[in-house]
C-alpha positions in Angstrom: 65.8 -12.9 9.5 62.3 -14.3 10.8 62.8 -17.3 13.5 60.5 -19.9 13.8 60.0 -19.6 17.1 57.7 -17.0 16.8 55.6 -18.4 14.1 51.6 -19.3 15.1 51.5 -23.0 14.3 47.8 -23.1 14.4 47.7 -20.5 12.0 50.2 -22.5 9.7 47.7 -25.4 10.2 44.9 -23.4 9.4 46.8 -21.9 6.0 47.4 -25.6 4.8 44.1 -26.9 5.6 42.3 -23.3 3.7 44.5 -24.2 0.6 44.1 -27.8 0.7 40.2 -26.9 0.4 40.6 -24.7 -2.5 43.3 -26.5 -4.4 42.4 -30.4 -4.1 39.0 -29.9 -6.0 40.4 -28.1 -8.6 42.9 -30.6 -9.4 40.5 -33.4 -8.4 38.3 -31.4 -11.4 41.3 -31.0 -14.1 42.0 -35.5 -13.5 40.4 -38.7 -14.7 38.8 -39.2 -11.5 36.3 -36.7 -12.0 34.6 -38.0 -14.9 32.4 -35.4 -17.2 29.0 -36.7 -15.7 30.3 -36.1 -12.2 31.2 -32.3 -13.6 28.0 -31.7 -15.5 26.4 -32.5 -11.8 28.1 -30.4 -10.1 27.5 -27.3 -12.5 23.6 -28.1 -12.9 23.5 -27.8 -8.9 25.6 -25.2 -8.4 23.0 -23.5 -11.4 20.0 -24.1 -10.0 21.6 -22.9 -6.1 22.5 -19.6 -7.8 19.1 -19.5 -9.5 17.6 -19.4 -6.2 20.0 -17.2 -4.2 18.1 -16.2 -1.2 16.3 -19.5 -0.8 20.1 -21.3 -0.7 21.1 -18.5 1.4 18.4 -19.0 3.9 18.3 -23.0 3.9 22.3 -23.0 4.7 22.0 -20.0 7.2 21.8 -22.4 10.2 25.1 -24.1 9.0 26.8 -21.2 8.6 25.4 -19.8 12.3 26.3 -23.4 13.3 29.6 -23.7 12.3 30.7 -20.5 13.3 29.2 -20.6 16.6 31.4 -23.8 17.2 34.9 -22.2 16.3 33.9 -19.4 18.1 32.8 -20.9 21.1 35.7 -23.0 21.4 38.4 -20.3 20.6 36.4 -18.1 23.7 36.9 -21.5 26.3 40.3 -22.6 24.4 41.2 -18.9 25.9 39.8 -19.1 29.2 41.4 -22.2 29.8 44.3 -21.7 28.4 44.5 -18.5 30.6 43.9 -20.7 33.8 46.5 -23.2 33.1 49.1 -20.2 31.8 48.5 -19.1 35.6 49.3 -22.1 37.0 52.2 -23.1 34.9 53.5 -19.3 35.9 53.0 -20.8 39.7 55.2 -23.4 38.8 54.0 -27.3 37.6 57.0 -28.5 39.8 56.7 -26.3 42.8 55.0 -26.8 46.5 54.1 -23.6 47.9 54.0 -23.8 52.0 51.8 -20.8 53.1 51.5 -19.3 56.7 47.5 -19.4 58.0 46.3 -17.6 61.1 44.8 -20.3 63.1 41.6 -19.4 64.8 41.5 -17.8 68.2 40.1 -21.0 70.0 43.0 -22.8 68.7 46.1 -20.8 70.3 47.3 -20.9 73.7 48.1 -17.1 73.0 44.6 -15.4 72.0 44.4 -13.8 75.0 48.1 -11.9 74.4 48.2 -9.1 72.4 50.5 -10.1 70.1 49.5 -13.7 67.6 52.4 -15.8 66.7 52.4 -18.0 64.2 53.6 -19.5 60.8 56.4 -20.3 58.8 59.7 -19.9 60.2 63.4 -19.5 59.1 64.0 -22.7 60.9 61.6 -24.3 59.0 63.1 -23.0 55.7 66.5 -23.6 56.7 65.0 -27.4 57.8 63.6 -27.5 54.0 67.3 -26.9 52.3 69.5 -29.1 54.3 67.0 -31.9 54.6 64.7 -32.2 51.2 66.4 -34.1 48.6 65.7 -33.0 44.7 65.4 -29.2 45.5 66.6 -26.8 42.5 65.2 -23.8 44.3 64.0 -22.5 47.2 62.4 -18.8 47.7 61.3 -17.0 51.0 58.6 -14.6 51.1 57.4 -11.7 53.7 53.9 -10.2 52.6 51.8 -7.4 53.9 49.5 -5.2 53.1 50.5 -1.4 53.2 49.4 1.9 51.4 52.1 3.4 49.1 53.2 6.7 48.5 55.8 8.6 46.3 57.7 10.3 48.1 57.2 14.0 46.7 53.4 13.5 45.8 50.2 13.0 47.7 48.8 9.8 45.1 48.1 6.9 47.5 47.8 2.9 46.3 46.7 0.1 49.0 48.5 -2.6 47.8 51.1 -5.3 48.8 54.8 -5.4 50.1 56.8 -8.3 48.8 59.7 -9.3 50.4 61.9 -11.9 48.4 64.9 -13.0 47.0 66.0 -12.5 43.1 65.1 -15.8 43.3 61.3 -15.1 42.9 62.0 -14.0 38.6 62.9 -17.6 38.3 60.5 -19.2 40.5 57.1 -17.7 39.0 58.8 -17.4 35.4 58.7 -13.2 35.0 61.7 -12.7 33.3 59.6 -11.8 30.3 57.3 -9.9 31.8 60.1 -6.8 32.9 58.2 -3.8 31.0 60.8 -1.3 32.2 64.5 -1.2 34.5 65.1 -4.4 36.0 64.2 -7.0 38.9 65.8 -7.4 41.9 69.1 -8.6 42.1 71.7 -10.8 44.2 73.6 -7.9 45.1 70.4 -5.7 46.2 70.7 -8.3 50.1 74.3 -8.9 50.4 76.4 -8.0 52.0 73.8 -4.8 53.0 70.9 -5.1 52.0 69.3 -1.6 49.0 66.4 0.1 49.5 65.5 -0.7 45.9 61.9 -1.6 44.4 60.3 -3.4 41.5 56.6 -2.3 41.0 53.7 -3.8 39.4 52.0 -1.7 36.4 48.7 -1.4 38.5 51.2 0.8 40.8 53.1 2.0 38.4 49.9 3.7 36.0 48.0 4.9 39.5 51.2 6.7 41.2 53.0 7.8 38.3 50.7 8.5 35.5 52.4 9.6 32.2 55.7 9.4 33.8 58.9 6.6 33.5 58.8 5.7 37.3 62.5 4.3 37.0 64.6 6.2 39.8 61.9 7.7 41.6 61.0 6.8 45.2 58.5 5.1 47.7 57.4 5.6 50.7 54.9 2.3 52.5 52.4 3.7 55.5 54.0 4.4 58.6 57.5 4.0 57.6 60.1 6.8 56.5 62.6 5.0 54.5 62.4 5.7 51.0 62.7 2.8 48.1 64.1 3.6 45.1 62.3 1.7 42.0 64.8 0.0 39.9 62.0 -1.9 37.6 58.4 -2.0 36.7 56.5 -5.0 35.5 54.1 -5.5 32.9 50.3 -6.4 33.7 49.9 -9.7 35.1 46.9 -12.0 35.6 45.2 -12.4 38.6 46.0 -16.0 40.6 44.2 -18.1 42.2 46.2 -21.1 41.9 48.0 -20.3 45.7 45.4 -19.1 47.6 42.6 -16.4 47.6 42.7 -14.2 44.2 45.9 -12.7 44.1 46.4 -9.7 42.0 50.0 -9.3 41.5 49.9 -5.9 39.6 49.1 -4.1 43.0 52.6 -5.6 44.8 55.7 -3.9 45.3 58.5 -6.1 45.3 62.0 -5.7 48.3 64.6 -7.3 49.0 63.4 -10.3 51.9 66.7 -8.7 54.4 65.4 -4.9 53.8 61.9 -5.7 54.4 62.8 -7.3 57.8 64.7 -4.3 58.8 62.1 -2.1 57.8 59.0 -3.9 59.1 60.7 -6.4 61.2 58.6 -9.7 62.5 55.9 -7.7 64.3 52.6 -6.3 62.5 50.5 -3.5 64.2 46.8 -3.7 63.0 43.6 -1.8 64.3 40.2 -2.4 63.4 36.8 -1.8 64.6 38.7 0.2 67.6 40.6 -2.8 68.4 44.6 -3.3 68.5 46.7 -6.1 67.6 49.6 -7.5 66.3 51.0 -10.3 64.8 54.2 -12.4 64.2 55.2 -13.5 61.4 58.6 -14.7 60.3 57.7 -15.8 56.6 54.2 -15.8 55.2 55.4 -18.4 52.1 58.2 -20.7 50.9 58.3 -22.1 47.4 60.3 -25.2 47.1 60.8 -26.4 43.1 61.8 -29.9 42.3 63.7 -31.1 39.5 60.4 -33.2 38.1 57.1 -33.4 38.3 56.8 -36.8 39.7 59.0 -35.9 42.5 56.5 -33.4 43.5 54.1 -35.2 45.6 57.0 -37.5 47.4 58.7 -33.9 48.9 55.2 -32.4 49.3 54.7 -35.2 51.6 58.1 -34.9 53.2 57.1 -31.0 53.9 53.9 -32.0 54.9 55.6 -34.7 57.9 58.1 -31.9 59.1 55.8 -29.4 59.5 53.6 -31.6 61.4 56.2 -32.3 63.3 57.5 -29.5 64.2 54.8 -27.3 64.7 51.8 -27.3 67.4 49.3 -29.9 65.6 46.3 -28.3 67.4 47.4 -24.9 66.1 48.1 -25.8 62.5 49.3 -22.7 61.7 50.7 -24.0 57.5 48.8 -24.7 54.4 50.5 -26.5 51.3 49.2 -26.3 48.2 50.8 -28.3 45.0 49.8 -26.5 41.4 50.4 -29.9 40.0 47.1 -30.8 41.3 45.3 -27.8 40.0 47.2 -28.0 37.1 46.1 -31.6 36.2 42.6 -31.0 37.4 42.1 -27.8 34.8 43.9 -30.1 31.9 40.3 -32.7 32.6 38.1 -29.7 33.2 39.5 -28.5 29.4 39.1 -31.7 28.2 35.4 -32.2 29.6 34.8 -28.4 28.2 35.8 -29.6 24.2 33.6 -32.7 24.6 30.5 -31.0 25.7 31.6 -28.1 22.7 31.5 -31.1 20.4 28.2 -32.2 21.1 27.0 -28.5 20.9 28.5 -28.8 17.6 26.2 -31.9 16.9 23.2 -30.2 18.0 23.9 -26.8 16.0 24.9 -28.3 12.7 21.9 -31.3 13.2 19.3 -28.3 13.3 21.4 -26.7 10.4 20.6 -30.0 8.5 16.8 -30.1 9.1 17.0 -26.8 7.4 18.4 -28.4 4.3 16.1 -31.3 4.6 13.1 -29.5 4.2 14.5 -27.1 1.3 15.6 -30.4 -0.3 12.0 -31.4 -0.2 9.7 -28.8 -1.4 12.7 -28.6 -4.3 12.0 -32.1 -4.8 8.3 -31.0 -5.0 8.9 -28.4 -7.5 10.9 -29.5 -9.5 8.5 -32.8 -10.0 8.3 -32.3 -13.9 11.9 -31.7 -14.6 12.9 -35.0 -12.9 10.0 -36.8 -15.4 11.8 -35.0 -18.3 15.1 -36.4 -16.9 14.0 -40.0 -16.5 11.8 -40.1 -19.4 15.3 -38.7 -21.6 17.4 -42.1 -20.0 18.8 -40.5 -17.1 18.8 -43.8 -14.2 17.7 -43.1 -10.8 20.9 -43.1 -9.5 21.5 -39.8 -11.7 18.9 -37.8 -10.0 20.1 -39.2 -6.5 23.6 -37.9 -7.1 22.2 -34.5 -8.8 20.0 -33.7 -5.8 22.7 -35.1 -3.0 25.8 -33.0 -4.8 22.9 -29.8 -4.4 23.2 -30.7 -0.7 26.6 -31.4 -0.4 27.4 -28.2 -2.2 25.0 -26.3 0.2 26.5 -27.1 3.2 30.6 -27.0 1.7 29.7 -23.1 0.7 27.8 -22.9 3.9 30.6 -24.7 6.1 33.2 -22.3 4.6 31.2 -19.0 5.2 30.6 -20.2 8.8 34.5 -20.8 9.5 34.6 -17.4 8.0 32.2 -15.9 10.5 33.5 -18.2 13.5 37.1 -16.1 12.7 35.3 -12.7 12.7 33.5 -13.4 15.7 37.2 -14.7 17.1 39.2 -11.2 16.4 36.3 -8.6 16.5 34.4 -9.6 19.7 37.7 -9.0 21.8 39.1 -6.0 20.5 35.3 -4.4 20.2 35.1 -5.2 24.1 38.3 -4.2 24.7 38.3 -0.9 23.1 34.8 0.2 24.5 34.3 -1.9 28.1 38.5 -1.9 28.8 37.7 -5.7 29.2 39.9 -8.4 27.8 38.7 -11.5 26.7 41.1 -14.2 26.2 40.5 -16.2 22.7 42.7 -18.6 21.4 41.8 -20.9 17.6 41.2 -24.2 18.7 43.0 -25.7 15.2 40.9 -29.1 15.2 37.5 -27.4 16.0 37.4 -25.7 12.5 38.8 -28.7 10.6 35.8 -30.8 12.5 33.1 -28.0 11.9 33.7 -27.5 8.6 33.9 -31.8 8.4 30.3 -32.2 9.9 28.8 -29.8 8.2 29.8 -31.5 5.0 28.9 -34.8 6.4 25.2 -33.0 7.5 24.7 -32.2 3.6 25.4 -36.3 2.9 22.9 -37.4 5.6 19.9 -34.8 5.4 20.5 -35.1 1.4 19.9 -38.2 1.0 16.7 -38.8 1.9 14.9 -36.5 -0.4 17.2 -37.4 -3.1 16.2 -41.0 -2.8 12.6 -39.8 -2.7 13.3 -37.7 -5.7 15.0 -41.0 -7.6 11.8 -42.9 -7.3 9.1 -40.6 -8.5 7.5 -42.5 -11.2 8.4 -40.4 -14.7 5.0 -40.9 -16.2 3.7 -39.4 -13.0 6.3 -36.5 -12.7 5.6 -35.7 -16.8 1.4 -35.2 -15.8 2.7 -32.9 -12.3 1.8 -29.3 -13.1 
């Protein structure tokens, strides 16, 4: 049984609009609303355009390209913006992300020490849980870079190890991003932490190409303990909303208790012949509130607590609020849509100029025909209506062809780029832009066909009959 949740409403709207465009003219054609004179004018206009197919096509080519370009550009822009918005929403519009930040050496009293101690602590985490109202979830995280290797084979991947809890899947909304197996569960930490792990898609394809990673074991650089793979995640879009770019596909998730027993709080590193160590209890704490209106008041309470319990000169923490970036991205999307509307106007304006140019040439070419029709009793309104109908028919046909071109570009270009360049181009059909582009194309036919039509109607019948 088909579920209505799986139906793309955009396609439904477009299908209904297309049916309306097809059926409405047919219905009107057979009603008294369209008189015999109108039907005759439309038939004459279509015959005249068909007699000069190439010229008619070239005259509407600007409308076709303009309409198609508007629809395609809006789709690619909408797809990119939607990806960015989805990325921020995955971070959680009701989340507050508190991060450990390594302060400059001159800002810490331990700059001469081998061990640099900074960042969020377990006391901060417990204090947030006990004192902050409206919290529905709290998520501690310990993150460190490591070389990841299979226990048996010699392959290696430079990625990140994320020590966290089972709440990660809920807070970051990845329940539907599990390709195989499962994510971490409560029993993986209590009462005794298990050596289990969930790996990202890049790690799975690099360390276990063509194999099923479930049940296999991996180790981390300098550590003897092996972790059994219990889950594999699907490909996830990199995030820029919580700091630097994070490529989740290279992450390994293990229980936080197991991470601490494996790594402890001290991380020793070597670079450029120097050795040092960092002591960090928690790299990140994610706090989730009930509704978005509570995000900013809660973030201010978090800020006040950190300023009270941490050295203000040290400044070893930072607060990220995805809601701010979500609102900023939505404002950017609205500005982008306005810019696309301006581009639509310019593109179709150029097409309208082409229509007017051809129509003026047509009036000159058909001067004698106009004189004959006037001599036989045609009124100026009849001549105006005939040429105006020709212009509208051209732009309507051009608009329909432009819509088809736009959809062809939307579906063909991402497929070609993905196949030959292995890059993903996001595209999402923006329904209003489809109807807007078609409507503007028809309006352009009326506006730019009016002057040539009036010029044809004002020709003197006697002079027109003498025209060679």
